N, C-alpha and C positions, 0 to 999 in steps of 0.2 A: 496884236504886238506879242512877240515873245519874248521874256526877259532875259536879260545877260547872264548866262553864270561865270563865274568867276572861276579860274580855278586856283585854289590855295594851297593843294598840296601836292607834292614831290617824292617821287621813288628814286632809287639810283638804283643800279644794277652793275657787274664787272663778267664781262665775256672777253674770248678770248677773238681774234680775227678774225678765223673759220667760222664760226657761230655770229657774228655781227654780219658775215656776208651773205651769210644764208638768209637770215633774216631780215637784211637791205632788199636782198633778190625777191624774196616773197612778197614782202611791202612794195616794192616797184612792179612785180606782176600785177597785183591787184591795182594798181594805181593810186596807192594812198601811202602819205609819207608814213616814216618809220612809227611815231608814236602813236597815232590811230592806230596801225597794225598791231603796234605791242598794246595797247590799251585793249580794242576788243578782245584779243585773242584772249589778254589775262583775265578779260573779265565772264568771259564764255565756261572758260575752264575753272574760278573761281566761284561761280553759279553753279555749274555742275557739283561742285565738292558740297558746299552748302547744302545742296538737293539732297542728296545721298547721305548725307548727315543727319536730317531729320526725317530721313523715311527708316523704317524697321522693316526686312527683307524678313519671311518666315515660310518653309517647304511647306508643302500641302500638310503634310504630317504632324507637321508643329504649329501651322495654323490651325488643322482639326481638333487638338489637343487644348491649345487657348480656348478656342470658342467652347469647346466642352467643359472645362472649367469655369469658364465664364458663367455658365448654364447652368450645371451641378447647383443642388441645394446643399452643397454643404456646410456644415460647422466650423464656426474659426476654430483654429487650434489655439490652444493656450498659450503659444507663442504670440499668436497674432492679436490677443486680446489684452496682452499683458504690453503689448508698443503699441496698442489705439490707447490703451487707459495713458501710458508715459505721453503720447503725444497730445492728449485733452489735459496732461496736467494734473492727473488724478493721481 
């Protein structure tokens, strides 16, 4: 038996008559109520935004430079050494 989810949160938006009419027509075209249509589309858009924020996109050139820097046997700069010491509390 599936647990019943209680809706505890509410959002409110203001829109003009034309905007409401378009949204109503879209929901009706899909055979769902307005709240379901809005919630579904807002969640989809929000998920895309959150996912984009979690990704770092690099060009091929930038990626190759990044990988090269990681793979290099470079000594830390004096500034990096000082930053590490400050981080460690020395």
